[in-house]
C-alpha positions, -999 to +999 in steps of 0.1 A: -516+092+077-515+064+100-502+028+092-526-003+088-511-030+099-514-070+098-494-087+124-482-122+113-474-144+141-444-168+131-448-179+095-444-213+078-410-222+063-416-237+026-422-204+010-457-192+014-452-173+047-432-148+026-459-150-003-481-141+028-458-110+031-462-097-005-499-105-008-507-079+026-482-049+008-502-056-028-534-052-009-521-020+013-512-028+043-484-031+065-471-064+071-452-071+107-440-105+115-440-116+153-410-136+157-387-159+183-360-165+158-354-141+129-327-159+116-355-190+105-366-164+081-342-155+058-370-135+036-371-108+063-336-093+056-338-102+016-374-085+012-374-057+041-400-069+061-405-052+094-402-076+124-412-081+158-385-100+183-403-118+209-413-150+226-438-161+204-449-187+234-464-157+254-498-143+245-483-116+275-454-111+256-474-106+219-501-082+233-472-065+247-458-057+205-494-057+195-500-027+219-470-009+208-481-014+173-513-002+179-497+033+192-480+034+156-514+025+137-545+002+131-543-035+134-565-046+109-555-085+106-543-106+130-531-142+114-505-170+112-496-192+082-472-218+104-502-243+119-481-240+153-495-207+157-529-208+144-545-210+175-527-183+190-533-153+162-576-168+162-571-159+201-559-126+195-579-117+167-609-127+186-599-106+218-589-071+189-624-080+176-607-091+140-619-116+119-606-153+124-619-188+132-629-204+163-597-207+187-614-240+202-618-252+168-589-251+158-574-266+191-595-297+190-586-301+153-548-300+154-553-327+184-557-354+156-572-379+187-598-355+193-603-350+152-606-383+149-632-381+176-650-354+163-652-376+125-663-405+136-691-388+160-701-372+128-707-405+105-675-401+085-655-431+074-626-433+100-600-458+103-599-476+139-577-456+158-562-452+195-547-429+215-515-436+239-489-427+258-465-456+266-450-484+244-473-512+260-501-494+254-492-492+217-488-528+215-520-529+238-537-513+208-531-541+180-556-560+201-579-540+181-565-522+153-549-551+126-515-548+110-498-527+096-507-495+112-500-460+118-481-447+143-478-408+146-478-378+170-511-367+181-498-333+174-479-320+143-475-311+104-450-324+074-452-359+081-427-358+106-429-387+130-453-404+109-443-442+100-462-469+089-454-502+113-457-534+100-453-559+131-453-551+169-414-551+171-420-515+143-446-505+168-426-506+201-395-489+186-409-464+168-433-457+201-401-453+223-384-429+197-415-407+191-424-411+231-386-405+237-392-364+225-400-336+244-400-308+218-407-307+181-386-296+154-395-262+161-383-265+196-420-263+204-431-288+236-450-319+222-476-340+245-466-377+252-488-388+238-494-410+204-521-422+177-520-457+166-543-461+133-557-485+111-538-481+076-560-468+047-550-485+010-562-458-017-549-431-037-543-397-016-557-366-027-566-333-008-596-306-009-580-271-007-608-250+008-617-215+018-641-205+043-674-225+033-659-229-006-639-259-021-619-245-046-605-278-061-590-308-055-551-317-054-539-355-066-506-362-042-477-378-044-459-395-014-429-418-010-428-452-010-439-464+025-432-469+052-428-430+053-452-406+038-430-375+023-451-356+000-431-354-034-454-342-055-488-325-064-510-321-093-539-294-093-568-294-102-570-334-105-591-354-134-616-370-119-651-384-131-679-358-114-690-385-091-662-392-072-650-356-071-685-348-055-681-373-030-644-363-020-654-325-018-689-334+004-666-355+027-643-325+030-671-300+038-687-327+065-651-329+083-650-294+087-682-286+097-677-311+123-649-294+138-663-263+137-643-250+110-659-226+083-639-193+083-600-193+067-581-217+047-585-254+051-563-287+037-582-316+038-562-348+027-582-378+023-574-415+005-604-427-014-605-463-004-623-497-014-653-481+007-657-443-001-634-413+005-617-416+039-604-387+060-567-391+068-566-357+083-579-322+083-548-292+085-568-257+093-546-238+073-535-233+038-519-261+021-479-263+021-459-280-002-465-247-030-497-259-034-511-222-032-488-215-063-500-243-084-534-233-078-525-200-090-512-211-119-539-236-130-572-212-118-560-178-117-569-180-082-544-162-051-557-182-026-529-161-003-542-130-014-579-142-010-570-154+026-555-119+035-590-104+024-608-128+048-582-119+074-594-082+069-628-088+069-631-083+030-652-112+009-629-133-008-630-144-047-625-181-051-641-185-088-616-195-113-602-172-134-592-196-157-587-235-164-561-248-165-533-275-148-501-275-126-479-293-111-453-296-090-424-321-081-397-316-054-360-324-053-348-351-029-313-357-019-299-390-024-283-398+011-272-376+041-241-353+034-227-325+015-240-307-018-210-311-041-226-297-073-261-289-092-265-298-123-292-292-150-311-265-139-308-251-171-315-275-194-349-283-170-358-248-173-359-251-217-385-278-213-416-267-228-440-262-198-421-256-169-421-224-155-405-223-124-373-241-107-362-232-073-331-251-050-334-246-012-300-254-007-262-246-025-231-263-034-217-269+005-247-270+019-253-304+046-288-320+036-299-348+050-328-381+050-361-371+071-384-391+060-406-357+065-410-327+043-375-313+054-358-339+030-373-317-002-344-295-014-354-281-045-385-279-065-400-276-102-433-266-118-452-270-150-484-259-165-503-274-194-536-277-203-546-314-192-531-330-158-511-357-174-489-338-200-484-310-165-474-338-147-453-357-170-431-321-182-423-319-141-413-353-140-388-349-168-375-317-155-366-336-120-350-362-136-336-335-156-317-319-124-289-339-104-277-329-072-247-348-067-246-353-025-211-366-011-219-389+017-200-373+049 
């Protein structure tokens, strides 16, 4: 009997990619990862994952691998859990007559300037913004956009390169730093353009969607300004029905304005004095283990349901039960080498804690990048109420001490 493959083009590196492999297997498919650098994903060897090494920046090379897979069995789906490869996966899925998002819509969504223009045309509340390609243009933009402003790359993920700048000197310095970059954290080329945005004030949330269905709203906890490292999430957040519906409506309209109605979506918003405003729309599953706390809180395995969509089956996103789950991340105190990890056993004994992981060990070097790469572990808790789950995860996080020797 021939195998039925799901081809995964690269993966994210925060854990969800590994869970996609597990879900594909549980659904009866043979997952195969197409990767440029297999060493980037330790779970390939740990979980005995089949992979093919190739240049994933080349559609031609990927196609050659897919053709070889077809000689061994049937390709039932093509997908990527990495934002950097969702458009590639969608284009290949379309070419092979398989389910997937519209590649053109993904391209427009991933370009934050194009995304902003689409949201504005749709009549949604947006900050003032401008695309620039020089330090001088960044300064000139301040004539129309009041300080402080957000300066960030027009393409990227995980808060990499995102900074709040309070004056023209900071804008010039950060713009210069970003414009000198020619590749991102994965070595992929980046456009020489930046987005200057008005800073929106208000509590931050994200809306988790699959297809056209809103599954729930996440409360986000971010680091102190001027950076926006996500330090924790609570799902689902307790909001008044009126506010929750306004947030969900804005998320739906935002996705519709971009032509996105297939697959997972992660819409980040802030609730300002003028109403919910979209920070950005990500045409992918949420990172930061949000899918896991969704599963714990609602009993909905959004990763498995995404696999169902990938192979053309209907997804089931109705909650099986209602609870709350929270995650808090462990962050190093400084650049250096980890000398000890203490308190994990004590934290695991706190009632309501369901998972503790450390991504680094004693002797590993860690650093402060002011983005998702700062996270070196997490604790997850469950409870009947959001405030209880949040307080449990906070207590567990405080119990764990990761000592770092500055070097």
